[in-house]
N, C-alpha and C positions, 0 to 999 in steps of 0.2 A: 210375399203379402200383397194380395189385390183387392181392391174394394168389390170389383167383380170381374169375372172373366167367363167366356164360352169357349166351349170346343174350338180349336182354332189350327191353321196351319203356318203359313208364312205370314208375316207381320211386319209393319215397319213402325219404329220408335218415334213418337211425335212430342218434342219438348216444346209448349208454347209458353216461352218465358217473356219478360217486359221488354227485351231488345230484339228478339228474333224468334224465328220459328225455326226449329232445328229438326231435321229428319235422317235417321239412319237405318238401313236394313242390313242385316248380316246373314250369311249362310255358315251351316255346320260342316267342318271338314274333319277327317280323320285325327288330324292335329289340334283341332280347336276351332277358332271362328276366323271366317274371313269376310271382309268388307264388301257387300254387294252394290250398296246405292247410299248416297249421303247428300244433303244440300243444307245450307244455312242462309236464310233470307231475312234480313233486317226488318223489324217493324217500325212503322210511325210511332213518335213519342206518344205515351199514354193511349196505345191501343189496347194494352193490358196493363192494368194497374192493380196491384197486391194479388196477383193471381185471379182477377176477376176481369172478364173480357167486356171492354168499354166499347170497343168500334168492331163489330163482329164482321163486317164487310172487309176492313182492311186486313184483319186476321185470315179470313178466308182465302182472300186473294194471295196473301204472303203464303198461304200453305199450297194453294194451287200452284204457284209460282216454284215453291220447293219440290213439288212432285213432278212438275215439267224439268227443272234442273237435275234432279236426281236421276230421272228415266225410269223410275220404278213402275211397275204395272201392278204391284201389290195393293189390294184394296182394304185389307184388314190391317187395324192400327192399336197400338197402346199408348195411351196417355198417362201424364202424371199430373197430380194436384198437389198443392203445397199451401202453407200459409195458416192464417186464423180460423180459415172455414173446416179445417182437418184437425181432428183430436186423435190423438194416439196415446195409449195408455196401458201399461202392464198391470192387469189385475190379478188377484188370487181368487180361484173358485175350488170347490170341492171337485176333487177328481172325477171325471166321467168322460164318456166317448164324446168324439166329434159331433156325432149324430145326436147326442143326447144335450151337448150344449148348444146346439143349434135353436133348440125348442125353448133355451132360457135365455139365449144370448140379448133379446130385446129387454128382458127385465135387468139384466146386469147393465146394460148401456143406458138405462133410464136412472140409474144411480151415478153415473160417472160423465155423462155426456152433457154439457150445459145447453143443449138445445133441444127443441121439440123433437122428440123419435121419429114423428112422421115425416119430418122435414129433412132427414139425413138418409143417407145410405150406410149399411153397417157391414162389417166382416170383422173376422177374428182369425187368429192363428194359435195354436197350442205351441207352447215354447217347452214345457217339461214339468217335472217336480218341481214344488216352491222350495226355495231355500229356508224359509221359515217354518214350513208345517210338510212333511214329506207325504201326508194325506192330502194335501191339497196340489193343485197345478198352477203354474203361471200362464196367463194367455194375454196376447197382444190384442187389444181391442181398437178397431179404428172407426171413427164416424166422419162423415164428409157431406157437408151440406148439398142436397139435391141439386140447388141453383147453379152452384159451380161446376158439378159435374154435367149437369144437362146443358149448359151454355156451352162447355168445351166439345161436348159431343156434336151439338149442334154447328159449330165451327166445322168439325171434322166432315159432317154429313154433307154441308155445302160444298166441300171441297171433294165430294165422292167418295170417302172414306167410311169404313164401317168400324165402329168402337168395339173392340172385343175384349178389352182389357182396359182397366182403370186403376194404376198405381199410385202409392205415394212416391213423392220424389227421394224421400230419404231412403226407402226401401230399393229403388230403383238405382240409387247411387251404390247402395251395400250389394247389389246383385252384380253390378259391373265389375267392382272392386275384386270380388270373390270369384265370379267367373273368368275374369281376364289372367288371375293368378296374381294380382299386385297385393292381395291382403297377405297370401303365404309367402311371398316375396319379400313383402316388408317387415315380417315377424320374425324372420331367421334369428338373427342375431338377439333379438329381445327375448325369445323364447328361452333362450339359454340363460338369461339373467336372473337373479332371485328377486323376487317380489317381496313387499314388506312381511308379508307371513314366513318368508324364508323358503317356499318351496319354489322352484324352477317353472318358470313359465305360467304356472295357475293364476287365473285372475288378471291376465295381461289385459290391458285396455289401450284401443286405439280408435282416435277420434279421426271420422271423416266429414271434410268440411268443405261445402261446396259454396263458392262465393260467386254468385250471379249479378244481374243487372240492378236487382233491388232486393234480393232474397239471400239468406245464408241459410242453407240445410246443413244440420248437424246430426250425426248419426254414431253414437260411441258404441262400439262393439268390445264385449268382455268376452274372451274365450271363443270368440266367433259368433256370438250371441248377441242382439240388439238389447242395451242396458240402459240407454237415455236418447231421446230423440228431441230435436226442437227446431222449429222455423223462425226466424228472426227477418225484420224488414231492415235490410242495409245492405249496399253493394256498390257496383261499379257506376249506377247512375248517379249517386252521392257525389263521387268523385268528379264526374263530369260536370255536375251541375257547381262545384265548387270551382273547377277550372274555367268555366264560363263566366263566373262572376270575376275572380282574380284577373283574367286576362282580356275580359269585355269582349267576348266572343260569342259567335252564334252555339247552339247546343251541338250541332253536328261537327262545328269547327274544334269545338273542345273534346268531342269523341275522336276526332283525328289526331287530336295532340296527344290524347291519351294512348291511342294505339300505336302511333307510329313517330312521336315525337316526345316521348315521355321525358327525355333528359331536359326539355326546354319549360317544364311545368314549374311555375313558383314552388319553390322548397317547403314553403310554410304549407301551400295545398297538400302537398304530398306527405308530410308530417301529420297534418291534422286527420287526413284520410287513414293512415296507418294506425294512427292513436285511436280512432274511433273504431276501426275495424278489430284490432285486437282486443279493446274493451268489450265489445259484443260478443266475440268468440269466448273471452275470459269469463263472462257472466255465465254462459253456458256450463263451462267447465267447472266453475264454481257451484252451480246448480247439482250436477253431477257429482262432484266431490262431496258436498254435504251428506249425501246417503251413501257414499262408495269410497270413504277415506282410505279403506285398506287396498283398493285397486285403483291408483292413480292412474291418469293417462300418461302414457309412455311416449307416443308419438301423434302428431298431426299429419293428416295426408290431406293435401289441398287439392280441390279442383274447382272447375267454373271459369268463366270468363275472366273473372279477376286474377286467377292463378296464372294469366299470361303475363302480368305485369311483372317486370325485370325484378329480380331478387326480393320477391314478396316472401318467400318461404324463409331466406334469411332474416328479414323482418320481422316476422311472426316469432319465429324461433328466440330471437332477442328478445322480443318483448313480452313473450308468454313464459319463456324459460323450458321450453318443450321442444324436442327436436321436430322438425318441421320439414316436408318434402312434397314437391308437386307430382301427382299422380299423373300417369299417361296411359289410357287404357289400350292404345296402339302398341304398347309394349307386349299385349298378349293376343293381339288381332292381326291377321295377315293384310295386307295392303298391296292388292294387285297391281303392279306398275304400268300394266298394258291399260287400265281404266283410270288410275289415279296418279296425281302427283304427290308421291310418297312423303316429300318433304313438307309441303304445303299441308297435307292432310295430318301429319305427325304434330306440326305445330298447333293444330286446332284441337289436337286430342283432349287436353283438360276442360274444355268447354262443352265435351260432347258425352261426358260421363253419363248422365241422365237417359238421353236418347239411347245411349248404347245399352243401358241397363233394361230399358223398355224393350228394344229389339231383341234381346235376349229372352223375353218372356215366351218368344215364338218356340222355343225348345223346352219349356218346363214339362215334365212328364205329368 
C-alpha cells in the first residue's frame, strides 16, 4: 500500500525518524535480497517531532551525510509517514472494480477522514470480499495530510533525491517482515495450533510492533492480511529523558547509558519504561480484541531501536502474557562481507525494518 508511487527502477528506502536518518538500498538476487548500501546518521534532538519536520536544514544535512556514508548513487527514494496525520481505515463498499472505486474514493473518504479532503493525499487498496456481506468488499483507505508529505519530500529534494514512493510505516514494516520470510518462519508452529474456533491455523493473528524513538507502529496481521493498525507516541526518547532526570546527566549522556551501559541505569527508571511500554502496546491489543475476540494475538514480533534493549522481548512476554520475540530482517537478507561488517550490521537489524521495507518497494510489480 502506497500513498502514491511512480514508475521506478532502483530506489533507496529513507526512514526519517525522531532520532536518526536511516537509509537502506537492496538488490534482488536469485536467492532473495542482498544489502547494497546503508547508513544511519543521528539527528539533533527535536529536528523531527511527532513525525513533523521542525529543522529542515538539520534533517537535509543528515540525509546528505547518510547518502555520502552509504556511497549510493541512486536518486530515487521511498519514504514513510506515520502518526496522527495519517488515517488508515478498513471500510466496506459495494463490490466494484479498482477503476470504478477510484471515481468514488473521494466520496468514501469524506465519510471517514476527519480532515478536509483537499488537504490530504488519498490512496486505497482492495482487500477482498467482506466477511459481513459477500456482495460487498473490504478496502483499506489511507489519507495523509499534504503538508507532512510535502515537507518530507522537500527535505529529500534538498538532498538531491526524487521521492517516487510514499508509504505508511506500518505497511513498510509488514512488507519487510513478509518479504524477508520472517512472517512465514514465525508462523510455522502456530499454524498447526488450534484457534478458538477449533480450526487449525485459521484466523491466526500476529502483532508487528516497531518501537522507535518516539513512535510505536503496530500492525496486526490475521491470515497474512492487515486486521488492525495504530501509531502511538511513545518510545526510546521517553526512556532517555527519564535516565537524564534520574541520573542528572545530559540528554546525549543518557542516550549513551541507554545504548552501552544499560545495567547502570536506575532500576526504577527501567521498570517505569517497561510498565509504560507494555501498557501502550496492551491498549492497542485491547482495541483489536474488542472486535476480534475470536482471533486473539498469538505472537508479538518486535522491531525498532528499542528492540535492541537487552531482554525487552522477555519483559514484554511476561507483562503482556503473549509470546514475544525480536525480529531481524537480515535473517533473510544477504550481507556481503567484502562491503560490510556483518556482525555490526546484524546488530542494527531490528532498527532497520522500516527502511528495508521501503527499499523493497523497488521490486514491486
